[in-house]
C-alpha positions in Angstrom: -17.0 63.7 62.0 -16.9 64.9 65.6 -15.3 63.2 68.6 -17.4 60.6 70.3 -16.8 58.0 72.9 -16.5 54.3 71.8 -17.0 52.3 75.1 -16.2 49.0 73.5 -12.8 50.3 72.5 -11.8 51.9 75.7 -11.3 48.5 77.4 -8.6 47.7 74.9 -6.2 50.2 76.3 -5.2 48.0 79.2 -5.8 44.7 77.3 -3.0 45.6 74.9 -0.5 45.7 77.7 -1.6 42.6 79.7 1.4 40.9 81.2 3.6 44.0 80.8 5.3 45.6 83.7 3.4 48.6 85.2 6.3 50.9 84.1 5.4 50.2 80.5 2.2 52.1 81.0 4.0 55.3 82.0 5.4 56.8 78.8 2.0 57.7 77.3 -1.5 58.2 78.6 -4.7 57.8 76.7 -6.5 61.1 75.7 -9.1 60.2 73.1 -10.2 58.0 70.3 -11.7 59.7 67.2 -13.5 57.5 64.7 -12.1 57.8 61.2 -14.0 57.2 57.9 -13.1 54.5 55.4 -12.4 50.8 55.6 -10.5 49.2 58.5 -7.3 48.9 56.5 -3.6 50.1 56.7 -2.5 53.7 57.2 0.9 55.1 56.5 2.6 58.5 56.9 1.2 61.7 58.5 2.0 65.4 58.2 1.1 68.0 60.7 0.3 71.6 59.9 0.6 73.3 63.3 -0.3 76.8 62.2 -3.6 75.6 60.7 -4.4 72.9 63.1 -4.5 70.2 60.5 -3.2 66.7 60.4 -2.9 64.9 57.0 -3.0 61.1 57.2 -2.3 58.7 54.4 -5.0 55.9 54.6 -3.0 53.7 52.3 -5.1 50.7 51.6 -8.3 52.8 51.4 -6.7 55.0 48.7 -7.7 58.0 50.7 -6.1 61.1 52.2 -7.7 62.1 55.5 -7.7 65.8 56.6 -8.1 66.1 60.4 -8.8 69.1 62.5 -6.5 68.8 65.6 -8.2 71.7 67.4 -11.8 70.4 67.2 -10.7 66.8 66.9 -12.9 66.2 63.8 -12.5 65.1 60.2 -12.5 68.0 57.8 -12.4 65.8 54.6 -11.7 62.4 53.4 -10.2 62.7 49.9 -10.6 59.7 47.6 -8.6 58.8 44.5 -5.1 58.4 45.9 -4.1 54.8 44.9 -2.1 53.1 47.6 -1.1 56.4 49.1 2.1 56.2 51.3 3.8 59.5 51.9 2.2 62.9 52.6 3.7 66.3 53.4 2.2 69.7 53.8 4.1 72.7 52.4 2.5 75.8 54.0 4.5 78.4 52.1 3.0 77.0 48.9 -0.4 76.1 50.4 0.0 72.6 48.9 -0.1 69.0 50.0 2.0 66.4 48.3 1.0 62.8 48.5 2.7 59.6 47.1 0.1 57.8 45.1 2.2 54.7 45.0 -0.3 52.6 43.1 -0.3 55.2 40.3 3.5 55.6 40.4 3.1 59.3 40.9 3.1 62.1 43.4 -0.1 64.2 43.5 -0.1 67.9 44.4 -3.2 69.1 46.2 -4.4 72.6 46.9 -4.6 72.9 50.7 -7.5 75.4 50.5 -9.8 73.7 47.9 -8.5 70.2 48.6 -8.4 69.6 44.9 -5.7 67.7 43.0 -3.9 70.2 40.8 -0.9 68.2 39.4 0.5 64.7 39.1 4.2 63.9 38.7 5.7 60.7 37.5 6.4 58.0 36.6 8.1 57.0 39.8 8.4 53.3 40.5 7.5 53.2 44.2 7.1 56.8 45.6 7.1 56.7 49.4 8.5 59.3 51.9 8.6 63.0 51.0 10.7 66.1 51.9 10.6 69.7 50.8 13.7 71.9 50.2 12.4 75.5 50.4 15.4 77.4 48.9 15.0 75.6 45.5 11.3 74.8 45.9 11.9 71.1 45.2 10.1 68.0 46.6 12.4 65.0 47.1 10.7 61.6 47.0 12.0 58.3 48.2 11.6 55.8 45.3 11.8 52.8 47.6 12.0 50.0 45.1 13.4 52.1 42.3 16.6 52.6 44.4 16.5 56.3 43.9 15.3 59.7 45.1 13.1 61.5 42.6 13.1 65.3 42.4 9.9 67.3 41.7 9.4 71.0 40.9 7.1 71.9 43.8 5.6 74.8 41.8 4.8 73.2 38.5 4.6 69.6 39.8 6.9 68.3 37.1 9.3 65.4 37.6 12.8 66.9 37.1 15.3 64.2 37.9 15.9 60.7 39.4 19.0 60.3 41.6 20.3 56.7 41.9 21.1 55.7 45.4 22.5 52.2 44.9 19.9 50.6 47.3 16.3 50.8 48.5 15.4 54.3 49.5 14.1 54.6 53.1 12.8 57.9 54.4 13.8 61.2 52.9 14.1 64.3 55.2 15.3 67.9 54.9 17.8 69.4 57.3 17.1 73.2 57.5 20.5 73.9 59.1 22.7 72.5 56.4 20.1 73.0 53.7 20.6 69.4 52.5 18.5 66.3 52.0 19.2 63.1 53.9 18.1 59.7 52.7 18.5 56.3 54.5 19.6 53.6 52.1 18.8 50.0 52.8 21.2 47.3 51.5 24.0 49.9 51.7 23.2 50.6 55.4 24.1 54.2 55.1 22.8 57.8 55.2 23.1 59.7 51.9 23.3 63.5 51.7 22.0 65.2 48.6 22.5 68.9 47.7 19.1 70.3 46.6 20.8 72.9 44.3 22.9 70.5 42.2 20.4 67.6 42.8 23.5 65.4 43.3 24.8 63.1 46.1 27.6 64.9 48.1 28.1 62.4 50.9 27.6 58.8 52.0 27.9 57.9 55.6 27.9 54.4 57.1 25.5 53.4 59.9 27.4 50.7 61.9 25.0 48.7 64.0 22.0 49.4 61.8 20.7 46.9 59.2 18.1 48.0 56.6 17.8 51.7 57.6 14.4 53.1 56.9 12.8 55.6 59.2 14.6 58.9 59.9 13.8 62.0 62.0 15.9 64.9 63.1 16.6 66.9 66.2 17.7 70.0 64.2 18.8 72.1 67.1 20.9 69.4 68.7 22.3 68.3 65.2 21.2 64.7 65.6 19.5 62.3 63.3 17.7 59.2 64.5 17.7 56.3 62.1 15.8 53.1 62.6 17.0 49.7 61.1 14.2 47.4 59.9 16.6 44.5 59.6 17.8 44.3 63.2 15.3 46.4 65.2 17.8 49.0 66.2 17.9 52.7 66.4 21.0 54.8 65.7 21.8 58.2 67.1 23.8 60.0 64.3 25.8 63.1 64.9 25.1 65.6 62.0 28.3 67.6 62.9 30.8 64.7 62.8 28.6 62.5 60.5 29.2 59.4 62.8 26.9 57.1 64.8 27.1 57.8 68.5 25.2 54.8 69.7 22.4 52.3 69.0 19.3 51.3 71.0 16.8 48.4 70.8 13.3 49.1 69.5 10.2 47.1 68.5 10.2 44.6 65.7 10.0 46.2 62.3 10.5 49.9 63.2 8.7 52.1 60.7 7.7 55.7 61.4 9.6 58.0 63.8 8.4 61.2 65.4 10.4 63.7 67.5 8.9 66.3 69.8 11.4 69.1 69.7 9.5 71.0 72.5 10.3 68.4 75.1 13.0 66.4 73.4 11.0 63.2 73.3 11.4 60.5 70.5 8.7 58.0 69.4 9.6 54.9 67.4 6.5 53.1 66.0 7.0 49.5 64.8 5.1 47.0 62.6 4.8 44.8 65.7 2.6 47.5 67.3 5.2 48.4 69.8 5.9 52.1 70.4 9.2 52.8 72.0 9.5 56.2 73.8 12.9 57.8 74.5 13.9 61.0 76.3 16.9 62.8 74.7 19.7 63.4 77.2 22.6 65.3 75.6 23.8 63.1 72.7 22.2 60.0 74.2 18.7 58.5 74.7 17.1 57.4 77.9 14.3 54.8 77.6 11.1 56.0 79.1 9.2 52.8 78.3 7.1 51.1 75.6 3.5 50.6 74.9 1.8 48.2 72.4 -1.3 48.8 70.3 -2.6 46.9 67.2 -1.0 48.2 64.0 0.6 51.2 65.7 3.4 51.5 63.1 2.8 55.2 62.2 3.1 58.2 64.6 3.1 62.0 64.6 3.5 64.5 67.4 2.6 68.1 68.0 5.6 69.9 69.6 3.3 72.6 71.0 0.6 70.5 72.7 2.8 67.3 73.0 -0.2 65.3 71.8 0.8 62.1 70.0 -1.3 60.7 67.1 -1.7 57.0 66.1 -4.0 56.1 63.3 -5.0 52.5 64.1 -6.5 50.6 61.3 -8.9 48.2 63.0 -10.4 48.5 66.5 -13.6 46.5 66.6 -13.9 46.7 62.8 -13.3 50.4 62.5 -10.4 52.8 61.9 -9.6 55.1 64.8 -7.2 58.0 65.5 -5.8 57.4 68.9 -4.6 60.5 70.7 -2.1 60.2 73.6 0.2 62.3 75.6 3.1 61.9 78.1 1.4 62.0 81.5 3.6 64.9 82.6 2.3 67.1 79.8 -1.4 66.2 80.0 -3.5 69.3 79.5 -6.8 70.3 81.0 -9.6 69.4 78.5 -10.9 72.4 76.6 -14.4 73.4 77.5 -16.9 71.5 75.3 -14.6 68.6 74.6 -15.5 65.1 75.7 -12.0 64.0 76.6 -12.2 60.3 77.6 -9.8 58.3 79.6 -9.6 54.5 79.8 -10.7 53.0 83.0 
């Protein structure tokens, strides 16, 4: 489905920020709205394949996985049959996509070329976020309500092990510098480190100032982790060298998905309230650039090369839309033939 203009939707861009200070319009600028297929229902995680210009989007309540072409801004495919899909991750070296079919209590493996499901691993009580450890070719899965991280063989798709965490699993991420897996653990208010080789917990680190940690994203080069607390709407900056919290910052109500643009050191925190908080990294601290608010903008991804930011919005005038935005200072000239549209 190619990009087209939706005039009725464009007027919403300013309406969402009525009553807000003008400065709040500054951190992101509207680029385009692309209509998405499926019902006007909730989305969840996204995974970007930069080399192949693909964005994979979990359309959770539609039981669909959306494959989006970021270069041509069009839908490549809408894959049905992913019950209550939450997490998604692309593993280019294996040419596979892994998706958490939470309603089926399994993780599905999909061939990225044929877009056919080739394996299903489970049972996992509540599969959510996903991370891939390349050295051992394992996929680690947040089992949110199972209070565990599940381990899958990425090649065979088999469930290998369940690692008890002692609390609800938030997001699971891979740190390529240490070669370890990091998981936020709600109820314990800590960050847990797992060794992919031994498939065992090797460290537990408290997150003072954070209640109900969930979303996690890394600045790998700066050795920082950003961890969002659902319980108190705070964001922690965590030093991966000393394994201590350096500071906390206020974010929108119900912070969910985080995205970090390593190219320009910009952090996006999307919340259930629809507020997106934008920070600029400055050394080991964050500087608030501003906030914007859009309906259901709780999931975000960013391309560190183009600096385009993607928000799947479940219901704009009765239809799902992929909203594309950019920091004004990194706005690009529209490619020839593209109908880039700006709100008036």
